[in-house]
N, C-alpha and C positions, 0 to 999 in steps of 0.2 A: 544361274541368274537369280532363281528364287532364293537359294541359300545366301547369295550375296546381299539381297535385299533384307533378309532376316538379320544378318550380321550388322548391316548399316543401321537398321532400326534400333537394335539393341545398343549399339554405340551411341546413337543420337539420344536415346533415353538416358544413358549414363551421363552424357555431357550435360543434359538438362538438370538431372538430379544433383550433380556435383557443382552446378553453377551458382548455388546459394539460395537463400530463403526467398528472394524476391521473384524467382521464376514462377510463373503461373502453374506450370506442370507440377512443380514440387508441392505447391500448396494443395494440389488436387490428389496427391499421393495418399493412399491409406497407409497408416503406420503398420509395418509388418515386423521389422526387427530394428533394434537400435544399433548404430555403428559404434565403433570404439569412440571413447570420449573425444569430442571435437572433430571427428573425421570428416563428416559432411559439412559442418559449420565452418571449418577452417579452410575448406577448399577454395582456391583462388580462381577468379574468373579472368581468363587471359584476355578477354575483350576490353578490360579496363572499365567495366561498368561499376555501378554502385555496390556490387557484391563485395569488393575488397574493403570498402569503407564500412559496410555493415559488419563484416567479419572482424575488423579491427575494433569497432565500437563494442561488439558483443564480447570480445576477448578481454576488454578493459572493464566490463561491467561485473557486478557481483553475481549476476545470474550465471556466469560462465563457470563459477567455482562451486564445487561440492562443499557443503558445510560439515566439517569433521565432527562437530558436536552432535549432529543428528544421525550419524551413521549407526544403523542397527536399531533405531528407535521407531517402532511401527507407527506411532502417532505423529511422526514428523516427516517421514520419507516422501509422502505423496507430493509435498510442496518443495522439499529440499533435494530431491533427486530427479534428474531429467527423465530417466527411463520410467521411474515410478509415476511421475506425473503424466507422461504421454500414454501410458497404459493403465492409468488410474489404479495403481497398485498401492496397497496400504500395509503389506506384510514384508518386512525387510528380508525374510528368508527367501523371497522370490527374486531377489536381486543379486547381481554379480558384484562388480566393484562400483562404488558410487561415482556419479558424474554430476556436473552442473546442468543447468537448464540450457539447452541448445535449440537450434532451429526446429527440431522435431517436437519440442515441448509445446510450442505455440502453433505450429503449422501442420501438425498431424495428430492423429489419435484423439485423446481426450481434449487437448487444447483446441484443436480444430472444431470439435463438436461444440465446445462452449461458445466459441465465436460465432458459429453458425446459428445456434439457438438464441444467444444473446440474453438469456434470462437465467438466473441462478438463485439459490437460497444461500445466504450467509447466516451465521448463527443468530445474529440480532435482527435480521430482516428477511422475511420470506418474499419470494418473487421480486427480486431486484432486477429491473430492466437495465442492464449494463451495456448492451450492445457488444461491440468487439471487446470492450473492457471486462467482459465476464471472465475471460481467461486470467486477467490480472486480479480481479476481486476474489476469485476462488481461493487465492492464497493470501492476498493482502487484506486480512481482516483480523479482528481480535481473537478469533479462534474459539470463542466460547460465549455463552450468555452469562453476564455477570450476575451474581447473587449476593446481595448485601449481607445475608445471614450465613454465608459460607464461612465456616471457621478456618478453612485453608487460606483464605484471603488471596485468592488467585489474582494474578495481574493480567492486563490485556496483552495479548501477544504482540511482539514487535511488528511494525508495519501494519498498523490498524486502520489503514486508509478507508476501506469500505464502510466501516462503522461510523466514521466521521462524514463521509460523502453522502451516505444515506440519511444521516441524522438520527439513527436508531441506536447508536452505541452509547456506552456509559452506564453508570448506576444512577437510578432515580429512586426517590423515596418510596414511590409506588408506581405501578405500571401505567396509571392514568396520566402521568406527567409526560407531556410531549413538548419538545423544543422547536423553536423556529428554524427554518432552513432558508438558505439562499437559493431561490428557485433556479436562477440562471445557471448555477453550477450543478445542482443535483439533477437537472433535466437534460443534460447533454446526451445526445443520442448514443454515443459510444463511450461515455464516461471517461475513464482514464486515458484511453487512446486518443480522444479528441484533443487533449491538451499535451500529453506526453509524447505523442508521435504524430505531430502535424506535418503536412507536406510543406516544405520550405519553398523559397522563391526559385530554387533550381529543380523543383519537382522531385526532391529527395525526402524520404521519410527516415528520420533519425532512429537509430536502434540503441541509443545510450540509455533511454528510458528515464533520464533525469531532465528536469526543466533547464533549458538553456535561455540565455538572455534574449535571443532573437524570438523566442516563443511568445514573449510579452506582446510584441508587435503582430506576430502571426495569429495568435489566438485571443489574447486578452483585449487587444485594441478594438475588436469587433464591438464590444460593449463599453470598455473603459477607454474613451478617446485619448489618444496620445500616450498610451501606456508604454513605458520603457523598462519597467521591472514589475515585480509581483507584489510590491509593498504599497498597494493603492491607498490613497488617503481614506481613512475611516470616516464614517458618517457622524461619529460622536466620540466623546472622550470616555471610552469604556473602562479604563483602569483608574480613572479619578485623579490623574496627576496634573490636571489643569491644562492639558494640551491635547488637541486632536492630531494624532500622528497617523502614520501608515498602519494598515490593519495588522501587519506582522509585528510592528512595534507595540501596538495596543495589546496584542495577544501575549507577547513576551512580558509586558508589564503585568497583565493579569496572572500569568503563571508565576511570576516572582512573588506577587502578593499572596496567592494561594499556597505556594510552597512555604512562605514565611509563616502563614497561619498554621499550617500543619506542624511545622517545627515548634511553634509556640505551644501547641496542644501536646507535643511530646516533650515539653519542658526543656527545649534545647537539643533534643535528639535528632534523629534522621530516619529516612526510609529508603529502601532500595529494592528493586525487583531481582529475584534470584531463584532459579530452580522451580519455577511455576508459581511462586508466591511473592507477595509484598512483605518484606521483612522490616521490622521496626526496631530501632535502637535508642537507648537513652544517651545522654550527652557524654557518657564514659565509653560508649560503644558496646554496652551490654544489650543483648537482645531482649525486647519486650514481648512477652508471650501473648498478650491480649491487648487489643485497642478497641475503643468504642466504634460502633458502626459508622458514625459520622466521619471519623478519621479514615476509615477504610474507603468510604465513598469518595472523599476528597482526594485521597492519594491515587485511587484507581482512575478517576477522571483526569487528574493531572497527567498521569502516565499515558492515558489514551491520547491526549493531545500531543504530548511529547513524542510518542511513537508514530503518530500520524506524520509528523515531520514538516507539514506545510505551514505551520504557524498561522492557521486560520484560513489560508487561501482556498482549501478544498470546500469549506462550508463556513463562511465567516460568521453568520448569525448563530448557527449551532455552537460553534467553538466559543464565541463570546458568552453565550447564555449558559452553557454547561459549566464554564469556569466561574462565572458570577454565582450561579446556583450552588455550586459546590462550596464556595466561600460562605454563603449564607447558611447552608446546612451545617457547616462546621462551627461557625462562630455565632449564629443566630442574628447576624446583622448584615445589611447590604454593604458592599464595598463603598467606603466613604467618598462622596463627591463624584461618583461614577454615573455615567448615563447608562441606565439599566435596560437590557433586552428582556422583554416579558412576552 
């Protein structure tokens, strides 16, 4: 009888573990060893609960895939490999075969610790109170503190959301310069999670991690009455085109203006991020070995906003101000006819 009880308990525990990320028991498990790629995450819940949907959403997301370009690179694996993140490993020699981020990455080990503490340091901001979003921000940041005097001309790492959300990212002429922030956005208790993983009307939490149309009503409408999308009407004409448009449209206009100004400074050339640096080219495609600091500042800040991906939604005031500031640092003039954020 005792032996039977032990077997039943073990069986019950296995059922709970394999039932998916939403199970409370799995969230309480300590990370001991990583299963084969997708083994636990892809398990199907025969009860027909939300686990099947979570599994499908995870499988379709970029988080489920190991990035081949980062394999073997010590400086990349902690964020780009599921085992490395869960165990907070930074040496590729300690890993077997690379896998993507699965349930264990966020719900066990290092990911779980981050969510429980809710506070972390990102390169450009110490003591970021991110709540549950700490696990997101630990990787979704520009990955370095920009230095205008750096001859390497490093670029902000892709997915630079934390630097924009905190309002501490980007290159400034000096450290005393601080930009405005949209308080209602930067003060969310769980930062990324509050908006990207809200509970919907069916009491389901999406695991796609990208913003869906229904989230405008679920999240944004609490402050933006009647919101049906994320391109809320801006408070002013920030790009100087004579129209007050949606904030995302205003930001696109600002980015186009700033990009055009950079190209003018390069006399018809171009710029692109590659292998850790921003590379500059003349109009014939030949590489330019050196550019003024103002060109680097403007191109870095342009890429910061481009890699953030929200077109201003994460932190509207910061986004508008850093783009307007970058234009003035580059050209010596304010954007013509624009309503300026100071």
